[in-house]
MMTF fields as JSON, N, C-alpha, C and O atoms, coordinates in Angstrom:
{
  "mmtfVersion": "1.0.0",
  "mmtfProducer": "UNKNOWN",
  "numBonds": 491,
  "numAtoms": 492,
  "numGroups": 123,
  "numChains": 1,
  "numModels": 1,
  "chainsPerModel": [1],
  "groupsPerChain": [123],
  "chainIdList": ["A"],
  "bondAtomList": [4, 2, 8, 6, 12, 10, 16, 14, 20, 18, 24, 22, 28, 26, 32, 30, 36, 34, 40, 38, 44, 42, 48, 46, 52, 50, 56, 54, 60, 58, 64, 62, 68, 66, 72, 70, 76, 74, 80, 78, 84, 82, 88, 86, 92, 90, 96, 94, 100, 98, 104, 102, 108, 106, 112, 110, 116, 114, 120, 118, 124, 122, 128, 126, 132, 130, 136, 134, 140, 138, 144, 142, 148, 146, 152, 150, 156, 154, 160, 158, 164, 162, 168, 166, 172, 170, 176, 174, 180, 178, 184, 182, 188, 186, 192, 190, 196, 194, 200, 198, 204, 202, 208, 206, 212, 210, 216, 214, 220, 218, 224, 222, 228, 226, 232, 230, 236, 234, 240, 238, 244, 242, 248, 246, 252, 250, 256, 254, 260, 258, 264, 262, 268, 266, 272, 270, 276, 274, 280, 278, 284, 282, 288, 286, 292, 290, 296, 294, 300, 298, 304, 302, 308, 306, 312, 310, 316, 314, 320, 318, 324, 322, 328, 326, 332, 330, 336, 334, 340, 338, 344, 342, 348, 346, 352, 350, 356, 354, 360, 358, 364, 362, 368, 366, 372, 370, 376, 374, 380, 378, 384, 382, 388, 386, 392, 390, 396, 394, 400, 398, 404, 402, 408, 406, 412, 410, 416, 414, 420, 418, 424, 422, 428, 426, 432, 430, 436, 434, 440, 438, 444, 442, 448, 446, 452, 450, 456, 454, 460, 458, 464, 462, 468, 466, 472, 470, 476, 474, 480, 478, 484, 482, 488, 486],
  "bondOrderList": [1, 1, 1, 1, 1, 1, 1, 1, 1, 1, 1, 1, 1, 1, 1, 1, 1, 1, 1, 1, 1, 1, 1, 1, 1, 1, 1, 1, 1, 1, 1, 1, 1, 1, 1, 1, 1, 1, 1, 1, 1, 1, 1, 1, 1, 1, 1, 1, 1, 1, 1, 1, 1, 1, 1, 1, 1, 1, 1, 1, 1, 1, 1, 1, 1, 1, 1, 1, 1, 1, 1, 1, 1, 1, 1, 1, 1, 1, 1, 1, 1, 1, 1, 1, 1, 1, 1, 1, 1, 1, 1, 1, 1, 1, 1, 1, 1, 1, 1, 1, 1, 1, 1, 1, 1, 1, 1, 1, 1, 1, 1, 1, 1, 1, 1, 1, 1, 1, 1, 1, 1, 1],
  "groupList": [{"groupName": "MET", "atomNameList": ["N", "CA", "C", "O"], "elementList": ["N", "C", "C", "O"], "formalChargeList": [0, 0, 0, 0], "bondAtomList": [1, 0, 2, 1, 3, 2], "bondOrderList": [1, 1, 2], "singleLetterCode": "M", "chemCompType": "L-PEPTIDE LINKING"}, {"groupName": "PRO", "atomNameList": ["N", "CA", "C", "O"], "elementList": ["N", "C", "C", "O"], "formalChargeList": [0, 0, 0, 0], "bondAtomList": [1, 0, 2, 1, 3, 2], "bondOrderList": [1, 1, 2], "singleLetterCode": "P", "chemCompType": "L-PEPTIDE LINKING"}, {"groupName": "GLU", "atomNameList": ["N", "CA", "C", "O"], "elementList": ["N", "C", "C", "O"], "formalChargeList": [0, 0, 0, 0], "bondAtomList": [1, 0, 2, 1, 3, 2], "bondOrderList": [1, 1, 2], "singleLetterCode": "E", "chemCompType": "L-PEPTIDE LINKING"}, {"groupName": "GLN", "atomNameList": ["N", "CA", "C", "O"], "elementList": ["N", "C", "C", "O"], "formalChargeList": [0, 0, 0, 0], "bondAtomList": [1, 0, 2, 1, 3, 2], "bondOrderList": [1, 1, 2], "singleLetterCode": "Q", "chemCompType": "L-PEPTIDE LINKING"}, {"groupName": "ASN", "atomNameList": ["N", "CA", "C", "O"], "elementList": ["N", "C", "C", "O"], "formalChargeList": [0, 0, 0, 0], "bondAtomList": [1, 0, 2, 1, 3, 2], "bondOrderList": [1, 1, 2], "singleLetterCode": "N", "chemCompType": "L-PEPTIDE LINKING"}, {"groupName": "ALA", "atomNameList": ["N", "CA", "C", "O"], "elementList": ["N", "C", "C", "O"], "formalChargeList": [0, 0, 0, 0], "bondAtomList": [1, 0, 2, 1, 3, 2], "bondOrderList": [1, 1, 2], "singleLetterCode": "A", "chemCompType": "L-PEPTIDE LINKING"}, {"groupName": "ASP", "atomNameList": ["N", "CA", "C", "O"], "elementList": ["N", "C", "C", "O"], "formalChargeList": [0, 0, 0, 0], "bondAtomList": [1, 0, 2, 1, 3, 2], "bondOrderList": [1, 1, 2], "singleLetterCode": "D", "chemCompType": "L-PEPTIDE LINKING"}, {"groupName": "LEU", "atomNameList": ["N", "CA", "C", "O"], "elementList": ["N", "C", "C", "O"], "formalChargeList": [0, 0, 0, 0], "bondAtomList": [1, 0, 2, 1, 3, 2], "bondOrderList": [1, 1, 2], "singleLetterCode": "L", "chemCompType": "L-PEPTIDE LINKING"}, {"groupName": "ILE", "atomNameList": ["N", "CA", "C", "O"], "elementList": ["N", "C", "C", "O"], "formalChargeList": [0, 0, 0, 0], "bondAtomList": [1, 0, 2, 1, 3, 2], "bondOrderList": [1, 1, 2], "singleLetterCode": "I", "chemCompType": "L-PEPTIDE LINKING"}, {"groupName": "ARG", "atomNameList": ["N", "CA", "C", "O"], "elementList": ["N", "C", "C", "O"], "formalChargeList": [0, 0, 0, 0], "bondAtomList": [1, 0, 2, 1, 3, 2], "bondOrderList": [1, 1, 2], "singleLetterCode": "R", "chemCompType": "L-PEPTIDE LINKING"}, {"groupName": "TRP", "atomNameList": ["N", "CA", "C", "O"], "elementList": ["N", "C", "C", "O"], "formalChargeList": [0, 0, 0, 0], "bondAtomList": [1, 0, 2, 1, 3, 2], "bondOrderList": [1, 1, 2], "singleLetterCode": "W", "chemCompType": "L-PEPTIDE LINKING"}, {"groupName": "VAL", "atomNameList": ["N", "CA", "C", "O"], "elementList": ["N", "C", "C", "O"], "formalChargeList": [0, 0, 0, 0], "bondAtomList": [1, 0, 2, 1, 3, 2], "bondOrderList": [1, 1, 2], "singleLetterCode": "V", "chemCompType": "L-PEPTIDE LINKING"}, {"groupName": "SER", "atomNameList": ["N", "CA", "C", "O"], "elementList": ["N", "C", "C", "O"], "formalChargeList": [0, 0, 0, 0], "bondAtomList": [1, 0, 2, 1, 3, 2], "bondOrderList": [1, 1, 2], "singleLetterCode": "S", "chemCompType": "L-PEPTIDE LINKING"}, {"groupName": "GLY", "atomNameList": ["N", "CA", "C", "O"], "elementList": ["N", "C", "C", "O"], "formalChargeList": [0, 0, 0, 0], "bondAtomList": [1, 0, 2, 1, 3, 2], "bondOrderList": [1, 1, 2], "singleLetterCode": "G", "chemCompType": "PEPTIDE LINKING"}, {"groupName": "HIS", "atomNameList": ["N", "CA", "C", "O"], "elementList": ["N", "C", "C", "O"], "formalChargeList": [0, 0, 0, 0], "bondAtomList": [1, 0, 2, 1, 3, 2], "bondOrderList": [1, 1, 2], "singleLetterCode": "H", "chemCompType": "L-PEPTIDE LINKING"}, {"groupName": "CYS", "atomNameList": ["N", "CA", "C", "O"], "elementList": ["N", "C", "C", "O"], "formalChargeList": [0, 0, 0, 0], "bondAtomList": [1, 0, 2, 1, 3, 2], "bondOrderList": [1, 1, 2], "singleLetterCode": "C", "chemCompType": "L-PEPTIDE LINKING"}, {"groupName": "TYR", "atomNameList": ["N", "CA", "C", "O"], "elementList": ["N", "C", "C", "O"], "formalChargeList": [0, 0, 0, 0], "bondAtomList": [1, 0, 2, 1, 3, 2], "bondOrderList": [1, 1, 2], "singleLetterCode": "Y", "chemCompType": "L-PEPTIDE LINKING"}, {"groupName": "THR", "atomNameList": ["N", "CA", "C", "O"], "elementList": ["N", "C", "C", "O"], "formalChargeList": [0, 0, 0, 0], "bondAtomList": [1, 0, 2, 1, 3, 2], "bondOrderList": [1, 1, 2], "singleLetterCode": "T", "chemCompType": "L-PEPTIDE LINKING"}, {"groupName": "LYS", "atomNameList": ["N", "CA", "C", "O"], "elementList": ["N", "C", "C", "O"], "formalChargeList": [0, 0, 0, 0], "bondAtomList": [1, 0, 2, 1, 3, 2], "bondOrderList": [1, 1, 2], "singleLetterCode": "K", "chemCompType": "L-PEPTIDE LINKING"}],
  "groupTypeList": [0, 1, 2, 3, 4, 4, 5, 6, 6, 7, 1, 8, 9, 6, 3, 1, 5, 10, 6, 9, 5, 5, 5, 11, 3, 12, 11, 13, 6, 6, 5, 7, 5, 9, 9, 7, 7, 14, 3, 7, 15, 5, 13, 7, 1, 6, 2, 7, 5, 3, 7, 9, 9, 7, 16, 5, 5, 13, 2, 7, 17, 5, 5, 5, 6, 14, 5, 14, 14, 11, 12, 13, 13, 5, 5, 16, 15, 13, 11, 17, 5, 7, 9, 12, 12, 7, 18, 5, 7, 2, 9, 2, 5, 9, 12, 13, 6, 5, 1, 5, 17, 13, 7, 5, 7, 2, 5, 7, 5, 5, 3, 11, 2, 9, 7, 11, 5, 14, 2, 3, 5, 7, 1],
  "groupIdList": [1, 2, 3, 4, 5, 6, 7, 8, 9, 10, 11, 12, 13, 14, 15, 16, 17, 18, 19, 20, 21, 22, 23, 24, 25, 26, 27, 28, 29, 30, 31, 32, 33, 34, 35, 36, 37, 38, 39, 40, 41, 42, 43, 44, 45, 46, 47, 48, 49, 50, 51, 52, 53, 54, 55, 56, 57, 58, 59, 60, 61, 62, 63, 64, 65, 66, 67, 68, 69, 70, 71, 72, 73, 74, 75, 76, 77, 78, 79, 80, 81, 82, 83, 84, 85, 86, 87, 88, 89, 90, 91, 92, 93, 94, 95, 96, 97, 98, 99, 100, 101, 102, 103, 104, 105, 106, 107, 108, 109, 110, 111, 112, 113, 114, 115, 116, 117, 118, 119, 120, 121, 122, 123],
  "secStructList": [7, 7, 7, 7, 7, 1, 4, 4, 4, 1, 7, 4, 4, 4, 1, 7, 1, 7, 7, 2, 2, 2, 2, 2, 2, 2, 2, 1, 7, 2, 2, 2, 2, 2, 2, 2, 2, 2, 2, 2, 2, 2, 2, 2, 2, 2, 2, 2, 2, 2, 2, 2, 2, 2, 2, 2, 6, 6, 7, 2, 2, 2, 2, 2, 2, 2, 2, 2, 2, 2, 2, 2, 2, 6, 6, 6, 6, 6, 7, 2, 2, 2, 2, 2, 2, 2, 2, 2, 2, 2, 2, 2, 2, 2, 2, 6, 7, 2, 2, 2, 2, 2, 2, 2, 2, 2, 2, 2, 2, 2, 2, 2, 2, 2, 2, 2, 2, 2, 2, 2, 2, 7, 7],
  "xCoordList": [69.312, 68.472, 69.372, 70.219, 69.211, 70.058, 69.772, 68.635, 70.795, 70.682, 70.198, 70.623, 69.303, 68.826, 69.789, 69.906, 70.481, 71.474, 70.98, 71.655, 69.822, 69.371, 67.983, 67.115, 67.777, 66.466, 65.383, 64.219, 65.743, 64.769, 64.194, 63.115, 64.896, 64.446, 63.418, 62.77, 63.265, 62.321, 60.91, 60.747, 59.88, 58.52, 58.466, 59.172, 57.645, 57.592, 57.369, 57.987, 56.497, 56.198, 57.428, 57.482, 58.428, 59.646, 60.802, 61.869, 60.598, 61.642, 61.643, 60.592, 62.808, 62.851, 62.148, 62.164, 61.534, 60.959, 62.091, 61.988, 63.173, 64.348, 65.588, 65.773, 66.42, 67.686, 68.766, 69.32, 69.05, 70.001, 71.357, 71.948, 71.846, 73.168, 73.196, 74.171, 72.142, 72.089, 72.025, 72.651, 71.268, 71.158, 72.502, 72.913, 73.182, 74.491, 75.489, 76.283, 75.453, 76.35, 76.06, 76.979, 74.81, 74.411, 74.855, 75.344, 74.682, 74.976, 76.256, 76.737, 76.817, 78.111, 78.125, 79.197, 76.954, 76.929, 75.601, 74.537, 75.663, 74.455, 73.533, 72.321, 74.093, 73.258, 72.529, 71.347, 73.225, 72.595, 71.527, 70.459, 71.8, 70.817, 69.533, 68.433, 69.675, 68.503, 67.76, 66.529, 68.503, 67.849, 67.064, 65.935, 67.67, 66.977, 65.729, 64.693, 65.824, 64.661, 63.569, 62.399, 63.945, 62.972, 62.29, 61.069, 63.067, 62.5, 61.551, 60.47, 61.97, 61.12, 59.793, 58.722, 59.874, 58.657, 57.742, 56.519, 58.322, 57.515, 56.682, 55.574, 57.2, 56.484, 55.592, 54.783, 55.72, 54.966, 53.445, 52.766, 52.881, 51.414, 50.908, 49.882, 51.611, 51.209, 51.39, 50.548, 52.476, 52.72, 51.633, 51.127, 51.28, 50.237, 48.889, 48.128, 48.601, 47.352, 47.306, 46.26, 48.423, 48.478, 48.244, 47.5, 48.87, 48.667, 47.198, 46.652, 46.575, 45.153, 44.276, 43.323, 44.6, 43.825, 43.944, 42.949, 45.155, 45.361, 44.608, 43.979, 44.675, 43.965, 42.459, 41.787, 41.929, 40.487, 40.012, 38.88, 40.883, 40.549, 40.748, 40.476, 41.218, 41.444, 42.697, 42.864, 43.566, 44.797, 45.928, 46.848, 45.833, 46.78, 48.186, 49.156, 48.319, 49.659, 50.311, 51.493, 49.554, 50.094, 50.431, 51.426, 49.612, 49.908, 51.197, 52.02, 51.378, 52.613, 53.82, 54.85, 53.687, 54.788, 55.114, 56.282, 54.076, 54.305, 54.942, 55.839, 54.492, 55.102, 56.575, 57.415, 56.886, 58.275, 59.095, 60.227, 58.531, 59.199, 59.485, 60.593, 58.5, 58.673, 59.719, 60.545, 59.683, 60.655, 62.071, 62.996, 62.238, 63.556, 64.042, 65.226, 63.138, 63.501, 63.874, 64.609, 63.37, 63.647, 64.835, 65.186, 65.45, 66.486, 67.654, 68.25, 67.99, 69.172, 68.846, 69.737, 67.594, 67.162, 67.138, 66.917, 67.355, 67.33, 65.938, 65.764, 64.941, 63.548, 63.08, 62.275, 63.599, 63.423, 61.953, 61.516, 61.197, 59.798, 58.976, 58.123, 59.219, 58.501, 58.796, 57.885, 60.066, 60.426, 59.838, 59.402, 59.814, 59.195, 57.703, 57.155, 57.053, 55.619, 55.368, 54.392, 56.235, 56.104, 56.307, 55.595, 57.27, 57.51, 56.31, 55.93, 55.714, 54.528, 53.371, 52.663, 53.177, 52.124, 52.384, 51.478, 53.607, 53.947, 53.655, 53.055, 54.076, 53.869, 52.381, 51.971, 51.582, 50.141, 49.472, 48.624, 49.845, 49.236, 49.602, 48.759, 50.841, 51.251, 50.533, 50.35, 50.135, 49.417, 47.986, 47.337, 47.501, 46.14, 45.087, 43.893, 45.497, 44.579, 44.184, 44.908, 43.033, 42.607, 42.4, 42.863, 41.725, 41.568, 42.91, 43.103, 43.83, 45.148, 45.914, 46.651, 45.737, 46.385, 45.835, 46.588, 44.539, 43.928, 44.473, 44.747, 44.631, 45.212, 46.661, 47.085, 47.41, 48.807, 48.884, 49.807, 47.933, 47.909, 47.647, 48.264, 46.748, 46.483, 47.672, 47.965, 48.355, 49.568, 50.642, 51.37, 50.74, 51.684, 51.323, 52.204, 50.047, 49.615, 50.039, 50.442, 49.947, 50.375, 51.881, 52.329, 52.658, 54.106, 54.462, 55.402, 53.723, 53.945, 53.699, 54.506, 52.592, 52.267, 53.36, 53.786, 53.801, 54.852, 56.162, 56.802, 56.547, 57.802, 57.727, 58.666, 56.642, 56.49, 56.52, 57.156, 55.853, 55.878, 57.293, 57.729, 58.006, 59.393, 60.254, 61.023, 60.12, 60.934, 60.634, 61.551, 59.386, 59.0, 59.52, 59.712, 59.743, 60.227, 61.738, 62.274, 62.437, 63.908, 64.366, 63.757, 65.45, 65.969, 66.556, 67.032],
  "yCoordList": [-27.789, -27.425, -26.942, -26.078, -27.48, -27.069, -25.633, -25.166, -24.958, -23.586, -23.583, -24.418, -22.643, -22.528, -21.654, -20.455, -22.268, -21.551, -21.168, -20.435, -21.649, -21.504, -20.868, -21.271, -19.879, -19.234, -20.229, -20.035, -21.295, -22.321, -23.043, -23.629, -23.011, -23.695, -22.879, -23.409, -21.623, -20.749, -20.958, -21.386, -20.659, -20.655, -19.671, -18.663, -19.963, -19.132, -17.671, -16.796, -17.393, -15.986, -15.234, -14.007, -15.979, -15.363, -15.364, -14.82, -15.964, -16.006, -14.688, -14.07, -14.257, -12.991, -13.111, -14.166, -12.009, -11.981, -12.132, -12.895, -11.388, -11.465, -11.41, -10.474, -12.403, -12.453, -12.011, -12.815, -10.703, -10.117, -10.81, -11.131, -11.038, -11.66, -13.052, -13.418, -13.828, -15.17, -15.088, -15.886, -14.125, -13.963, -13.57, -14.114, -12.625, -12.193, -13.341, -13.541, -14.093, -15.239, -16.263, -16.887, -16.43, -17.415, -17.028, -17.867, -15.746, -15.327, -14.513, -14.288, -14.065, -13.409, -11.914, -11.314, -11.299, -9.883, -9.267, -9.829, -8.118, -7.461, -7.031, -7.229, -6.454, -5.985, -7.157, -7.051, -8.252, -9.434, -9.996, -10.405, -10.02, -10.517, -9.689, -10.239, -8.383, -7.506, -7.717, -7.72, -7.895, -8.149, -9.459, -9.526, -10.496, -11.784, -11.68, -12.259, -10.945, -10.734, -10.009, -10.384, -8.978, -8.21, -9.111, -9.068, -9.91, -10.812, -11.824, -12.099, -12.372, -13.325, -12.667, -13.212, -11.497, -10.808, -10.434, -10.46, -10.092, -9.735, -10.923, -10.737, -12.125, -13.309, -13.971, -14.83, -13.592, -14.278, -14.181, -15.169, -13.051, -13.032, -14.079, -14.716, -14.256, -15.27, -16.676, -17.547, -16.901, -18.221, -18.553, -19.675, -17.578, -17.775, -18.043, -18.903, -17.313, -17.536, -18.95, -19.598, -19.431, -20.79, -21.811, -22.773, -21.607, -22.52, -22.527, -23.579, -21.371, -21.291, -22.012, -22.697, -21.858, -22.563, -24.08, -24.802, -24.544, -25.986, -26.497, -27.554, -25.757, -26.149, -26.181, -27.143, -25.135, -25.063, -26.211, -26.678, -26.656, -27.769, -29.128, -30.168, -29.119, -30.365, -31.104, -32.287, -30.414, -31.024, -30.827, -30.037, -31.56, -31.375, -31.819, -31.179, -32.89, -33.334, -32.292, -31.987, -31.749, -30.699, -29.449, -28.781, -29.128, -27.98, -28.227, -27.323, -29.437, -29.778, -29.647, -29.094, -30.154, -30.056, -28.603, -28.232, -27.785, -26.37, -25.641, -24.82, -25.927, -25.31, -25.687, -24.851, -26.937, -27.398, -26.635, -26.232, -26.443, -25.71, -24.26, -23.762, -23.597, -22.196, -22.112, -21.2, -23.054, -23.075, -23.23, -22.566, -24.098, -24.278, -23.015, -22.684, -22.307, -21.055, -19.963, -19.036, -20.073, -19.066, -19.426, -18.678, -20.556, -21.089, -20.146, -20.169, -19.335, -18.484, -17.063, -16.218, -16.8, -15.426, -15.006, -13.828, -15.914, -15.545, -15.267, -14.455, -15.943, -15.724, -16.886, -17.721, -16.909, -18.021, -18.31, -19.455, -17.307, -17.519, -17.987, -18.863, -17.426, -17.847, -19.309, -20.084, -19.678, -21.065, -22.023, -23.116, -21.646, -22.497, -22.66, -23.75, -21.581, -21.644, -22.52, -23.268, -22.43, -23.276, -24.748, -25.617, -25.021, -26.403, -26.94, -28.099, -26.104, -26.525, -26.818, -27.81, -25.965, -26.196, -27.498, -28.31, -27.682, -28.911, -30.143, -31.11, -30.101, -31.231, -31.538, -32.696, -30.509, -30.716, -31.216, -32.107, -30.651, -31.085, -32.538, -33.306, -32.916, -34.308, -35.287, -36.457, -34.798, -35.665, -35.929, -36.867, -35.095, -35.254, -34.61, -34.792, -33.872, -33.221, -31.856, -30.873, -31.809, -30.571, -29.412, -28.308, -29.609, -28.473, -27.935, -26.721, -28.826, -28.378, -27.689, -26.731, -28.177, -27.536, -26.129, -25.199, -25.972, -24.643, -23.677, -22.516, -24.159, -23.311, -22.948, -21.81, -23.922, -23.668, -22.689, -21.877, -22.758, -21.836, -20.409, -19.467, -20.246, -18.904, -18.378, -17.183, -19.26, -18.847, -18.431, -17.467, -19.147, -18.767, -17.402, -16.57, -17.166, -15.865, -14.728, -13.66, -14.96, -13.938, -13.691, -12.549, -14.745, -14.584, -13.884, -13.091, -14.172, -13.481, -11.994, -11.166, -11.658, -10.246, -9.584, -8.466, -10.27, -9.747, -9.512, -8.472, -10.483, -10.347, -9.249, -8.464, -9.178, -8.14, -6.758, -5.846, -6.591, -5.296, -4.966, -3.819, -5.972, -5.758, -5.324, -4.368, -6.027, -5.726, -4.322, -3.603, -3.926, -2.596, -1.481, -0.349, -1.809, -0.815, -0.683, 0.213, -1.571, -1.495, -0.222, 0.221, 0.362, 1.588, 1.28, 2.184],
  "zCoordList": [-21.121, -22.253, -23.39, -23.165, -24.622, -25.733, -26.144, -26.075, -26.562, -27.033, -28.47, -29.268, -28.816, -30.188, -30.968, -30.712, -31.925, -32.704, -34.083, -34.805, -34.449, -35.817, -35.811, -35.036, -36.672, -36.75, -37.139, -36.79, -37.859, -38.241, -37.031, -37.121, -35.898, -34.694, -33.91, -33.007, -34.238, -33.543, -34.086, -35.229, -33.274, -33.823, -35.001, -35.003, -35.978, -37.191, -36.855, -37.462, -35.902, -35.572, -35.063, -35.14, -34.537, -34.018, -35.016, -34.732, -36.167, -37.183, -37.954, -38.124, -38.418, -39.152, -40.507, -41.142, -40.931, -42.279, -43.291, -44.251, -43.056, -43.931, -43.06, -42.283, -43.193, -42.477, -43.457, -44.206, -43.431, -44.374, -44.301, -45.332, -43.097, -42.937, -43.553, -44.21, -43.349, -43.939, -45.461, -46.158, -45.971, -47.425, -48.028, -49.052, -47.389, -47.885, -47.804, -48.724, -46.714, -46.59, -47.684, -48.215, -48.01, -49.015, -50.417, -51.173, -50.765, -52.143, -52.273, -53.384, -51.14, -51.161, -51.408, -51.481, -51.537, -51.892, -51.45, -51.711, -50.786, -50.289, -51.429, -51.352, -52.47, -53.586, -54.248, -54.576, -54.438, -55.034, -54.099, -54.555, -52.812, -51.852, -51.923, -51.88, -52.03, -52.139, -53.453, -53.477, -54.552, -55.851, -55.816, -56.301, -55.239, -55.154, -54.284, -54.612, -53.175, -52.324, -53.098, -53.023, -53.838, -54.624, -55.664, -55.818, -56.362, -57.37, -56.723, -57.244, -55.587, -54.883, -54.505, -54.772, -53.885, -53.432, -54.594, -54.457, -55.72, -56.89, -57.37, -57.872, -57.222, -57.686, -56.653, -57.002, -55.39, -54.335, -54.465, -54.187, -54.871, -55.024, -56.026, -55.787, -57.127, -58.1, -57.538, -57.761, -56.815, -56.219, -55.2, -55.165, -54.379, -53.382, -54.059, -53.615, -55.122, -55.858, -56.428, -56.391, -56.952, -57.486, -56.374, -56.561, -55.235, -54.109, -53.669, -53.338, -53.666, -53.291, -54.309, -53.938, -55.601, -56.642, -56.462, -56.523, -56.244, -56.066, -54.838, -54.886, -53.759, -52.542, -52.791, -52.419, -53.418, -53.678, -54.568, -54.44, -55.467, -56.356, -55.675, -56.274, -54.431, -53.716, -54.156, -53.86, -54.853, -55.361, -54.346, -54.56, -53.247, -52.149, -52.515, -52.108, -53.266, -53.67, -54.559, -54.398, -55.49, -56.362, -55.553, -55.834, -54.551, -53.682, -52.908, -52.772, -52.404, -51.69, -52.611, -52.225, -53.82, -54.785, -55.107, -55.213, -55.26, -55.584, -54.404, -54.597, -53.197, -52.011, -51.929, -51.597, -52.231, -52.232, -53.279, -53.012, -54.442, -55.519, -55.107, -55.309, -54.539, -54.122, -53.009, -52.999, -52.083, -50.991, -51.532, -51.064, -52.507, -53.124, -53.792, -53.718, -54.443, -55.095, -54.115, -54.456, -52.904, -51.875, -51.0, -50.087, -51.27, -50.382, -50.149, -49.072, -51.104, -50.992, -50.534, -50.449, -50.244, -49.998, -48.533, -48.253, -47.592, -46.183, -45.652, -44.743, -46.22, -45.825, -44.942, -45.353, -43.752, -42.829, -42.528, -42.647, -42.148, -41.773, -42.973, -42.831, -44.127, -45.328, -45.649, -45.938, -45.596, -45.905, -44.879, -45.244, -43.62, -42.598, -42.865, -42.705, -43.269, -43.589, -44.813, -44.852, -45.801, -46.99, -46.634, -47.137, -45.774, -45.346, -44.571, -44.739, -43.725, -42.972, -43.922, -43.75, -44.919, -45.908, -46.663, -46.852, -47.083, -47.801, -46.933, -47.403, -45.687, -44.775, -44.598, -44.671, -44.366, -44.151, -45.431, -45.381, -46.563, -47.825, -48.123, -48.587, -47.862, -48.106, -47.171, -47.506, -46.007, -45.066, -45.533, -45.07, -46.453, -46.947, -46.064, -46.3, -45.068, -44.14, -44.707, -44.546, -45.37, -46.027, -45.052, -45.337, -43.914, -42.992, -42.484, -42.414, -42.132, -41.662, -42.792, -42.557, -44.002, -45.149, -45.341, -45.63, -45.182, -45.295, -44.262, -44.569, -43.029, -41.983, -42.308, -42.107, -42.81, -43.182, -44.343, -44.411, -45.248, -46.383, -45.908, -46.406, -44.959, -44.434, -43.629, -43.668, -42.904, -42.189, -43.19, -42.956, -44.293, -45.345, -45.916, -46.134, -46.157, -46.691, -45.76, -46.22, -44.462, -43.494, -43.606, -43.502, -43.816, -43.958, -45.267, -45.313, -46.316, -47.591, -47.399, -47.821, -46.767, -46.519, -45.679, -45.971, -44.651, -43.767, -44.525, -44.369, -45.342, -46.083, -47.122, -47.257, -47.852, -48.875, -48.227, -48.755, -47.106, -46.391, -45.939, -46.032, -45.451, -45.014, -46.199, -46.102, -47.302, -48.49, -48.997, -49.395, -48.989, -49.469, -48.564, -49.008, -47.301, -46.34, -46.32, -45.668, -47.033, -47.053, -47.749, -48.723, -47.238, -47.897, -49.26, -49.946]
}
């Protein structure tokens, strides 16, 4: 059985909200990693609201595109579970399966809540 070396290989519920070491490795500095995390978290409620509006309007392709955009913006932040949730939402929306997209959107909302709570609890 192959060993899991990457947090991306874990089920989303087992992935870290924030992988500080990965973020620092990505950007090279702890202070910058924390600033980027803070900026990301500050914008997530608006991003989630936009995704919900697109879903409610039946604009699944636009929702997939927006999820892809948000995921790209989070790429350097070490937010493994959030990015996995965004990728799942993008995949379901691109498939055209509205019920599955709705479930993926709610799973994403849970990850947003989890990450924001984690960020707020950081010293």
